[in-house]
C-alpha positions in Angstrom: 30.8 -184.2 -136.1 29.3 -180.8 -135.6 30.8 -178.1 -137.7 31.6 -175.8 -134.7 33.4 -178.6 -133.0 35.5 -179.4 -136.1 36.5 -175.7 -136.4 37.4 -175.5 -132.7 39.6 -178.7 -133.0 41.3 -177.3 -136.1 42.1 -174.1 -134.2 43.6 -176.0 -131.3 45.6 -178.2 -133.7 47.0 -175.2 -135.7 47.9 -173.2 -132.5 49.7 -176.2 -131.0 51.9 -176.8 -134.1 52.4 -173.3 -135.3 53.7 -171.2 -132.4 53.1 -167.9 -134.2 49.7 -166.7 -135.5 51.1 -166.5 -139.0 53.7 -168.4 -141.1 55.2 -166.9 -144.2 56.7 -169.6 -146.4 58.7 -169.7 -149.6 58.4 -172.5 -152.2 61.8 -173.8 -153.2 62.1 -177.0 -155.3 65.2 -178.7 -154.1 65.0 -181.2 -156.9 65.4 -178.4 -159.5 68.6 -177.1 -157.9 72.0 -178.6 -157.3 72.5 -179.4 -153.6 75.3 -176.8 -153.4 72.7 -174.1 -154.3 70.2 -174.9 -151.6 71.8 -172.8 -148.9 71.9 -169.6 -151.0 68.2 -169.9 -151.9 67.1 -170.7 -148.4 69.1 -167.8 -147.0 67.5 -165.5 -149.5 64.1 -166.6 -148.4 65.1 -166.1 -144.7 66.5 -162.6 -145.5 63.1 -161.8 -147.1 61.4 -162.5 -143.8 60.1 -166.1 -144.5 59.8 -168.4 -141.5 59.3 -171.6 -143.5 60.3 -173.4 -146.8 57.8 -175.5 -148.7 58.5 -177.9 -151.5 56.8 -180.6 -153.6 58.4 -184.0 -153.2 57.9 -185.5 -156.7 57.3 -189.2 -156.9 58.2 -189.1 -160.6 61.8 -188.0 -159.7 62.4 -190.2 -156.6 61.0 -193.4 -158.1 61.5 -193.1 -161.8 61.9 -196.9 -162.0 59.5 -199.1 -159.9 61.2 -200.0 -156.7 64.3 -198.0 -157.3 64.2 -195.0 -155.0 66.7 -192.2 -155.3 67.2 -189.8 -152.4 70.8 -188.7 -153.2 72.4 -185.5 -154.6 69.8 -183.0 -155.7 67.1 -185.5 -154.5 68.5 -185.8 -150.9 65.3 -184.8 -149.2 66.6 -185.4 -145.7 69.6 -183.2 -146.3 67.5 -180.4 -147.6 65.0 -180.5 -144.7 67.8 -180.6 -142.2 69.5 -177.7 -143.9 66.2 -175.7 -143.6 66.2 -176.6 -139.9 69.9 -175.6 -139.5 69.0 -172.2 -140.9 66.1 -171.8 -138.4 63.1 -172.4 -140.6 60.1 -174.7 -140.7 59.4 -177.0 -143.6 56.1 -177.8 -145.3 56.1 -181.1 -147.2 54.1 -181.6 -150.4 54.6 -185.3 -151.3 51.6 -185.6 -153.7 51.1 -188.2 -155.1 50.0 -185.6 -157.7 52.1 -182.4 -157.5 51.5 -180.7 -160.9 54.3 -178.1 -160.9 54.6 -178.5 -164.7 56.1 -181.9 -164.1 55.3 -184.6 -166.6 52.4 -186.9 -165.6 51.7 -184.2 -163.0 54.4 -185.9 -161.0 53.2 -189.5 -161.2 55.9 -192.0 -162.4 55.6 -193.3 -166.0 55.9 -196.9 -164.8 52.6 -196.7 -162.8 50.6 -196.1 -166.0 52.4 -198.9 -167.8 51.8 -201.3 -164.9 48.2 -200.3 -164.3 46.6 -199.1 -167.5 43.2 -199.6 -166.0 43.9 -196.7 -163.5 43.6 -194.2 -166.4 39.8 -193.9 -166.4 37.3 -193.5 -169.3 34.9 -190.6 -169.4 32.0 -189.5 -171.7 31.0 -192.0 -174.4 33.7 -194.4 -173.1 36.6 -192.3 -174.4 39.9 -193.0 -172.6 41.1 -190.0 -170.6 44.2 -188.5 -172.1 45.4 -186.4 -169.2 47.3 -187.8 -166.3 44.2 -188.6 -164.3 43.9 -191.8 -162.3 41.0 -193.4 -160.4 41.9 -192.0 -157.1 40.3 -194.5 -154.8 41.3 -197.7 -156.7 43.0 -200.2 -154.5 45.9 -200.5 -157.0 46.7 -196.8 -156.9 46.3 -196.5 -153.2 48.6 -199.5 -152.7 51.4 -197.8 -154.7 50.8 -194.5 -153.0 51.1 -196.3 -149.7 54.6 -197.6 -150.7 55.6 -194.1 -151.8 54.4 -192.5 -148.5 56.2 -195.2 -146.6 59.5 -194.2 -148.1 58.8 -190.5 -147.6 57.7 -191.2 -144.1 61.0 -192.9 -143.3 62.7 -189.5 -144.0 60.1 -187.0 -142.7 58.8 -189.0 -139.7 61.8 -188.3 -137.5 61.9 -184.6 -138.7 58.3 -183.8 -137.6 58.0 -180.7 -135.3 56.5 -182.9 -132.5 59.7 -185.1 -132.6 62.2 -182.3 -132.4 62.2 -181.5 -136.1 60.9 -178.7 -138.2 58.2 -180.3 -140.5 55.0 -178.4 -139.5 52.6 -179.5 -142.1 52.0 -182.0 -145.0 50.0 -181.4 -148.1 47.9 -184.4 -149.3 48.0 -184.5 -153.0 47.5 -181.3 -155.0 44.5 -179.7 -156.6 42.3 -182.7 -156.3 39.8 -182.9 -159.1 41.3 -180.0 -161.1 42.2 -182.2 -164.1 38.7 -183.7 -164.2 37.2 -180.2 -164.1 39.3 -178.3 -166.6 39.1 -181.2 -169.1 35.4 -182.0 -168.5 36.4 -185.6 -168.0 34.7 -187.2 -165.0 36.0 -190.6 -163.9 33.4 -192.9 -165.4 35.4 -196.1 -165.1 33.7 -199.3 -164.2 35.2 -199.1 -160.7 33.9 -195.6 -160.0 30.5 -196.1 -161.6 30.0 -199.2 -159.5 30.7 -197.2 -156.4 28.4 -194.4 -157.6 25.6 -196.9 -158.2 25.9 -198.1 -154.6 25.8 -194.5 -153.4 22.9 -193.3 -155.5 20.7 -196.3 -155.0 21.1 -196.0 -151.2 20.0 -192.4 -151.5 17.4 -192.5 -154.3 16.4 -196.1 -155.0 17.4 -198.5 -157.7 15.7 -196.6 -160.7 16.3 -192.9 -160.1 16.6 -192.3 -163.9 13.8 -194.5 -165.1 15.9 -197.7 -165.7 17.4 -200.3 -163.3 20.9 -199.3 -162.1 22.8 -202.6 -162.5 26.5 -203.0 -162.3 26.7 -204.0 -166.0 28.2 -202.9 -169.2 24.8 -201.8 -170.4 24.2 -199.5 -167.5 27.7 -198.1 -167.7 27.2 -197.2 -171.3 24.0 -195.4 -170.5 25.6 -193.4 -167.7 28.6 -192.5 -169.9 26.3 -191.1 -172.6 23.3 -189.8 -170.5 20.2 -189.0 -172.5 18.6 -185.5 -172.3 15.7 -187.0 -170.2 18.0 -187.7 -167.2 21.3 -186.0 -167.8 20.7 -183.1 -165.4 19.6 -185.5 -162.6 22.5 -187.9 -163.2 25.2 -185.2 -163.3 23.8 -183.5 -160.2 24.0 -186.9 -158.4 27.4 -187.7 -159.8 28.8 -184.3 -158.7 27.5 -184.8 -155.2 28.9 -188.3 -155.2 32.3 -187.0 -156.4 32.5 -184.7 -153.4 32.2 -187.7 -151.1 34.6 -189.6 -153.3 37.2 -186.9 -152.9 36.6 -186.8 -149.2 37.2 -190.5 -149.0 40.4 -190.1 -151.1 41.7 -187.5 -148.6 40.9 -189.8 -145.7 42.7 -192.6 -147.5 45.8 -190.4 -148.0 45.6 -189.3 -144.4 45.5 -193.0 -143.3 48.5 -193.8 -145.5 50.4 -190.9 -144.1 49.7 -191.8 -140.5 50.7 -195.4 -141.3 54.0 -194.1 -142.6 54.6 -192.2 -139.4 53.6 -188.8 -140.7 51.2 -187.7 -138.0 50.5 -185.0 -135.4 50.7 -182.2 -138.0 48.1 -180.4 -140.0 47.2 -182.1 -143.3 46.6 -179.5 -146.1 44.3 -179.8 -149.1 44.9 -177.2 -151.8 41.9 -175.6 -153.3 42.2 -174.6 -157.0 40.2 -172.4 -159.3 41.4 -169.0 -160.3 41.6 -168.5 -164.0 42.8 -165.8 -166.4 43.5 -163.4 -163.6 40.0 -163.6 -162.1 38.4 -165.5 -159.3 35.0 -166.2 -161.0 35.7 -170.0 -161.2 37.5 -170.3 -157.8 34.3 -171.5 -156.1 34.3 -174.5 -158.4 37.3 -175.8 -156.4 35.5 -175.1 -153.1 32.4 -176.9 -154.4 34.5 -179.9 -155.3 36.5 -180.1 -152.0 34.6 -178.5 -149.2 33.5 -181.9 -148.0 37.1 -183.2 -148.1 38.1 -180.8 -145.3 35.4 -181.9 -142.9 38.1 -183.2 -140.5 39.8 -181.5 -137.6 43.2 -182.4 -138.9 42.6 -181.4 -142.6 43.1 -177.8 -143.5 42.1 -176.0 -146.7 44.5 -173.7 -148.5 44.0 -171.7 -151.7 45.7 -171.2 -155.0 45.7 -167.4 -155.8 46.7 -166.4 -159.3 45.1 -163.0 -160.1 48.0 -161.2 -161.7 47.8 -157.5 -160.9 45.4 -156.5 -158.2 43.5 -153.3 -159.1 40.1 -151.9 -159.4 39.5 -154.5 -162.0 39.6 -157.4 -159.7 40.3 -156.5 -156.0 36.8 -157.7 -155.2 37.7 -161.2 -156.4 40.4 -161.7 -153.7 38.1 -160.3 -151.0 35.3 -162.6 -152.1 37.5 -165.6 -152.4 38.6 -165.3 -148.9 35.1 -164.8 -147.6 33.9 -167.8 -149.5 36.7 -169.9 -147.9 35.7 -168.7 -144.5 32.1 -169.6 -145.3 33.0 -173.1 -146.4 35.6 -174.1 -143.9 34.9 -172.0 -140.8 38.0 -169.9 -141.2 40.6 -168.9 -143.8 43.7 -170.9 -143.1 46.1 -170.0 -145.8 47.3 -170.1 -149.4 49.8 -172.7 -150.6 50.2 -171.1 -153.9 50.4 -167.4 -153.4 51.5 -165.7 -156.6 54.7 -163.7 -156.0 56.6 -163.3 -159.3 56.4 -161.0 -162.2 54.0 -163.0 -164.3 56.6 -164.2 -166.9 55.4 -167.8 -166.8 56.0 -168.6 -170.5 59.5 -166.9 -170.6 58.2 -164.5 -173.2 57.5 -161.4 -171.1 53.8 -161.8 -171.7 53.0 -160.1 -168.4 54.8 -157.7 -166.0 52.9 -157.6 -162.7 53.0 -154.4 -160.7 55.4 -155.1 -157.9 53.1 -153.5 -155.3 50.5 -156.0 -156.1 52.1 -158.6 -153.8 51.8 -156.3 -150.8 48.2 -155.6 -151.5 47.3 -159.3 -151.8 49.4 -160.2 -148.8 47.9 -157.7 -146.5 44.3 -158.2 -147.6 44.7 -161.9 -147.0 46.2 -161.3 -143.6 43.4 -159.0 -142.7 40.9 -161.6 -143.7 42.4 -164.2 -141.5 45.0 -166.2 -143.5 47.5 -167.8 -141.2 49.8 -169.4 -143.8 51.1 -167.7 -146.9 53.4 -169.8 -149.2 55.1 -167.7 -151.9 54.9 -169.7 -155.1 57.3 -169.9 -156.8 60.0 -168.3 -154.8 63.0 -169.5 -156.8 63.4 -170.9 -160.3 65.6 -173.9 -161.2 66.4 -176.5 -163.8 64.5 -179.5 -165.1 67.1 -182.2 -165.4 66.9 -185.2 -167.7 65.1 -188.1 -166.1 66.8 -191.5 -165.7 65.7 -193.5 -167.7 65.1 -190.8 -170.2 61.6 -190.9 -171.7 61.5 -190.5 -175.5 59.1 -187.6 -175.4 60.9 -184.8 -177.1 63.3 -183.7 -174.4 63.5 -186.4 -171.8 63.3 -183.9 -168.9 61.2 -184.1 -165.7 59.0 -181.2 -166.9 57.6 -179.6 -170.0 58.9 -176.1 -169.6 62.3 -176.8 -171.2 65.6 -176.8 -169.3 64.7 -173.9 -167.0 61.7 -173.5 -164.8 60.4 -170.6 -162.7 61.1 -167.8 -165.1 58.7 -165.5 -163.1 60.1 -166.2 -159.7 61.7 -163.5 -157.5 64.9 -165.5 -157.6 65.8 -166.6 -161.2 66.8 -170.1 -162.2 70.4 -168.9 -162.1 70.0 -167.5 -158.6 69.8 -163.8 -159.4 67.3 -161.4 -157.9 64.3 -160.4 -160.0 62.8 -156.9 -159.5 60.0 -158.5 -157.5 62.4 -159.8 -154.8 62.9 -156.4 -153.2 59.2 -155.7 -153.0 58.5 -159.2 -151.6 61.1 -158.6 -148.9 59.7 -155.2 -148.0 56.1 -156.5 -147.9 57.0 -159.5 -145.8 59.2 -157.6 -143.3 56.5 -155.0 -142.9 54.4 -157.7 -141.2 56.9 -158.2 -138.4 55.1 -155.8 -136.1 52.1 -158.1 -136.3 54.1 -161.2 -135.4 53.4 -161.1 -131.7 51.0 -158.2 -131.5 47.9 -159.8 -133.0 46.0 -163.1 -132.7 43.9 -164.5 -135.5 42.2 -161.8 -137.5 38.8 -161.5 -139.1 37.2 -158.6 -141.0 34.5 -156.6 -139.2 31.4 -156.9 -141.5 28.4 -154.8 -142.1 25.1 -156.7 -141.7 25.2 -157.9 -145.4 25.5 -161.6 -146.3 26.2 -162.8 -149.8 24.7 -166.3 -150.3 27.1 -169.0 -151.4 25.4 -172.1 -153.0 28.0 -174.8 -153.6 25.7 -176.5 -156.2 25.8 -173.3 -158.3 29.5 -174.1 -158.9 29.1 -177.8 -159.4 29.5 -177.2 -163.1 32.8 -179.0 -163.8 31.0 -181.7 -165.8 28.6 -181.1 -168.7 27.2 -183.4 -171.4 24.3 -182.7 -173.7 22.4 -179.6 -174.7 20.2 -179.3 -171.6 23.1 -179.3 -169.3 25.2 -176.9 -171.4 22.3 -174.5 -171.3 22.0 -174.8 -167.5 25.7 -174.4 -167.0 25.8 -171.3 -169.2 23.0 -169.8 -167.2 24.8 -170.5 -163.9 28.0 -169.1 -165.2 26.2 -165.9 -166.3 24.6 -165.1 -163.0 26.6 -166.7 -160.2 29.7 -164.5 -160.4 30.8 -162.4 -163.4 28.6 -159.3 -163.6 27.4 -159.8 -160.0 31.0 -159.5 -158.7 32.0 -156.8 -161.2 29.0 -154.6 -160.6 27.2 -155.1 -157.3 29.9 -156.6 -155.1 32.5 -154.1 -156.3 30.1 -151.2 -155.7 29.5 -152.4 -152.1 33.2 -152.4 -151.4 33.7 -149.0 -153.0 30.9 -147.6 -150.9 32.5 -148.8 -147.7 30.4 -151.9 -147.0 32.2 -155.1 -146.0 30.0 -158.1 -146.6 30.5 -161.7 -145.4 29.5 -164.9 -147.3 27.4 -167.8 -145.9 26.7 -171.2 -147.3 22.9 -171.1 -147.3 22.7 -174.5 -149.1 23.9 -176.3 -146.0 23.4 -173.7 -143.3 20.7 -171.4 -142.0 20.0 -167.8 -143.0 20.8 -165.0 -140.6 17.4 -163.5 -139.8 18.9 -160.1 -138.9 21.1 -159.1 -141.9 20.3 -158.4 -145.5 20.7 -161.6 -147.6 22.1 -161.0 -151.0 21.3 -163.7 -153.5 23.1 -164.0 -156.9 20.4 -165.9 -158.7 20.1 -167.9 -161.9 17.1 -169.5 -163.6 17.8 -172.7 -161.7 17.7 -173.0 -157.9 17.0 -176.1 -155.8 13.5 -176.3 -154.3 14.8 -176.7 -150.8 16.8 -173.5 -151.1 13.9 -171.6 -152.7 11.7 -172.8 -149.7 14.4 -171.8 -147.2 14.6 -168.2 -148.7 10.8 -168.0 -148.9 10.6 -168.9 -145.2 13.1 -166.2 -144.5 10.9 -163.6 -146.2 7.8 -164.8 -144.5 9.5 -164.4 -141.1 10.2 -160.8 -142.0 13.8 -161.2 -143.2 15.4 -158.9 -145.7 16.4 -160.1 -149.2 18.1 -158.7 -152.3 18.0 -160.9 -155.5 20.4 -160.0 -158.2 20.5 -161.6 -161.7 17.6 -163.8 -162.7 14.3 -165.2 -161.3 14.5 -168.9 -160.3 12.1 -170.7 -162.5 13.5 -174.3 -162.4 15.1 -176.6 -159.8 18.6 -178.0 -160.4 17.2 -180.9 -162.5 15.4 -178.6 -164.9 11.9 -179.1 -163.5 9.6 -176.1 -163.2 9.9 -174.7 -159.7 8.6 -171.2 -158.8 8.4 -171.5 -155.0 10.3 -168.3 -154.5 8.7 -166.1 -157.1 5.3 -167.2 -156.0 6.2 -166.3 -152.4 7.2 -162.9 -153.6 4.1 -162.4 -155.8 6.1 -161.9 -158.9 5.0 -162.7 -162.5 8.0 -163.4 -164.7 8.1 -161.8 -168.1 10.4 -162.1 -171.1 14.2 -162.2 -170.9 16.0 -159.8 -173.2 19.6 -160.0 -174.4 21.8 -157.6 -176.3 23.2 -158.4 -179.7 25.1 -156.7 -182.5 21.7 -155.3 -183.7 19.8 -155.0 -180.4 21.3 -152.5 -178.0 19.6 -153.4 -174.8 19.4 -150.7 -172.1 17.8 -150.2 -168.7 16.6 -147.0 -167.0 17.0 -146.7 -163.2 14.6 -144.2 -161.6 16.2 -140.8 -161.5 19.4 -141.9 -163.1 20.8 -142.0 -166.6 20.0 -145.0 -168.9 22.5 -147.8 -168.9 23.6 -150.2 -171.6 23.3 -153.9 -170.5 23.6 -157.3 -172.0 20.8 -159.0 -170.0 17.4 -158.1 -168.4 14.3 -160.0 -167.5 11.0 -158.2 -167.2 8.6 -159.0 -164.4 5.3 -157.8 -163.0 4.5 -157.0 -159.4 1.4 -156.0 -157.4 2.3 -152.8 -155.5 5.9 -152.2 -154.4 8.3 -149.6 -155.7 9.7 -149.7 -159.2 13.4 -149.1 -159.3 14.3 -149.6 -163.0 12.7 -150.4 -166.3 13.9 -151.9 -169.6 14.3 -149.0 -172.0 11.8 -148.8 -174.9 9.8 -151.6 -173.3 8.9 -149.8 -170.1 8.8 -153.2 -168.3 10.0 -153.5 -164.7 13.4 -155.1 -164.1 14.1 -153.8 -160.6 11.7 -153.2 -157.8 11.3 -153.1 -154.0 8.6 -155.3 -152.5 8.4 -154.7 -148.8 11.8 -155.9 -147.4 12.8 -157.6 -150.7 14.6 -156.0 -153.6 14.6 -157.8 -156.9 17.1 -156.8 -159.7 16.8 -158.8 -162.8 19.2 -156.9 -165.1 22.9 -156.7 -165.2 24.1 -153.2 -164.2 27.5 -151.7 -164.4 29.3 -150.8 -161.1 26.7 -148.1 -160.4 27.5 -146.9 -156.9 24.7 -144.3 -157.1 22.0 -146.9 -157.9 23.2 -149.6 -155.5 24.0 -147.0 -152.7 20.4 -145.7 -152.9 19.1 -149.3 -152.5 21.2 -149.9 -149.4 20.1 -146.6 -147.9 16.5 -147.8 -148.4 17.3 -150.5 -145.9 18.7 -147.9 -143.6 22.1 -149.6 -143.8 25.1 -147.2 -143.5 28.6 -148.6 -143.9 30.6 -148.9 -140.8 33.5 -147.4 -142.7 33.1 -143.8 -144.1 35.5 -141.8 -146.1 35.9 -138.2 -147.1 38.1 -136.4 -149.6 39.5 -138.0 -152.8 38.4 -141.5 -151.7 37.4 -143.2 -155.0 39.7 -146.2 -155.5 40.6 -146.3 -151.8 39.8 -149.6 -150.1 40.0 -149.8 -146.3 39.5 -153.0 -144.3 39.1 -153.1 -140.5 39.9 -156.4 -138.8 39.7 -157.5 -135.2 41.9 -160.1 -133.5 40.9 -162.7 -131.0 42.6 -160.7 -128.3 40.5 -157.6 -129.0 43.2 -155.8 -131.0 42.1 -153.9 -134.2 44.0 -153.7 -137.4 43.2 -151.2 -140.2 44.6 -151.5 -143.7 43.9 -148.8 -146.3 44.7 -149.7 -149.9 45.2 -147.2 -152.6 44.4 -149.2 -155.7 45.3 -146.4 -158.1 48.6 -145.4 -159.6 48.5 -141.9 -158.3 48.1 -140.3 -154.8 44.9 -139.8 -152.9 44.0 -137.7 -149.9 41.4 -139.3 -147.7 39.9 -139.1 -144.2 38.5 -142.2 -142.6 36.1 -143.0 -139.8 34.9 -146.4 -138.4 31.5 -146.4 -136.7 32.0 -142.6 -136.4 35.4 -142.9 -134.7 38.1 -141.1 -136.5 40.9 -143.4 -137.7 44.6 -142.4 -137.9 44.1 -139.8 -135.2 41.6 -137.9 -137.3 44.3 -136.8 -139.7 43.8 -136.9 -143.5 45.9 -139.6 -145.1 48.1 -138.8 -148.1 48.3 -142.2 -149.9 51.0 -142.4 -152.5 50.4 -144.5 -155.6 49.6 -148.1 -154.7 50.4 -147.5 -151.0 49.0 -149.4 -148.1 48.6 -147.6 -144.9 48.2 -149.4 -141.5 47.0 -148.6 -138.0 47.0 -151.0 -135.1 45.1 -150.4 -131.8 45.2 -152.7 -128.7 42.5 -153.0 -126.0 
């Protein structure tokens, strides 16, 4: 089905179910509370401005013994959902089968692994996977999931919003593929490899790696320990196969949900990937799951755990949302929107700035998010499972007796300092409730290239692949986000992101390519064609010298007339620096020299005098890592005669404005002061004064807003 048609059908589905443009939800785990505590927690969420309650529905708890389902007391799902309705709120169901949430087995019952030991796959070198993974599409697993969904469907079916109830959405599984990625343990079971062989032979023939692909123990052993001569090809193919495998898994779950009577509502797939307070790895989750959402009834949502939002990482959240829009047509929401104080380990290891939530919330709204689910809104208790597993504590989870130490509402029901700020931020959105339609940022003609295969790095085996993954990780995000993208945002430019691997390149705008040494031939050719047609290009990072299987491929550098030189790296005894023309010398950790015929030299490698940045016609090539040098990057953009639509005067450094337009023609301006002290700033958009032409006084961490209607 055409992408545009899928997007249109998604929009129609969402608008039909969700009567308001935006839904703010609070995650409350009913199973971690006594039934008598439910009302208090729900009322606190409602008082804070939430319109919905979300919760995992843990299979582990409800069917701790095969065939013995418990929906009583703290596990009375029907009573909880009906109470949510009584209090005037929607409900978003998250029945797994995987739910994570610090539950043991990630929420899968113990008995399933005992009954079906073959569902726990093997991985590299035939080693048994030790995490709670299963072979998703195995008939035995799907059969048991079907029984679980049937029981959940008996409860939720009559409570769906289309049948007079309040259930507006259902999340299918949770963070599909995350365990495989973070543990570098692809599912290499006989079952999955047999399916892979069918897929790859149809695509590439019966001997793509130089030996016959037979469904035999010998072939399986070769694929579980791929030699250096074919490892890059195999893992590229296996990664692409896995995307389709996950898509099939989502379709299987959707089919089982519909069979159970859970239909007519959006199905949500949660995209994982933030790590250690940064978004550099978030596109790994998109790469794994963007095919899984190619369905008009399946909606992507994000996990956003960035801790404090500041000048250190504000560009991460902006870029994450733009990448979601590039991959799925729109940004639909976040099912795990961090809202607490960061005290996840109950050791006060973090104390998140309470104004951070407002900044994240309003930036996400400005970029088009329609659903925000505060995770985790309230803490609770991990009760002892029946029968009690002899695993050290016998409880449903591994966080001890209490869970949700960081939440705005504590396990005991008291308000954390973050609750007041969450409430204020949420209620401040009320003027937008009926005043705006779906929002999107107004961009400058700058497009950042997104290449899903650059983030298909969740599996690695052998020296060649580790080398390639290291190179991709160095150049695809990291310094590129922290220097160039941050500089663009601080200069007032608002870029969008496009998937150029699967889509076409905008011939009018400036294409910005974060580049590694490896780039697929087809993409190199596509970019070369863009140049030959007179398109504008900026390459940042490296020169592409190989394709994604490690074969020499210089299609793009030859089209540019570049001769690659030596790559230099800093060390404890080699203090690498680069010298931009007319600007001070800068320390760096990477630079590649190159030679050009003609063109304008923009920077050289210190002491070597070799070019590492140059302008060649309408193409700029930067093959060194810079700091966030607004002077250097601003001069390059001015060379393209690109002025940002947003301009600022006064004490504007650290001020981050975003202008969004709604589908009714309305315009929303948010201005974020990312500093902990006040700023005075004047703002214009396309030469039009904002805020009545008055200079804004922004207090520390304040967000100012202006709404205009057509």
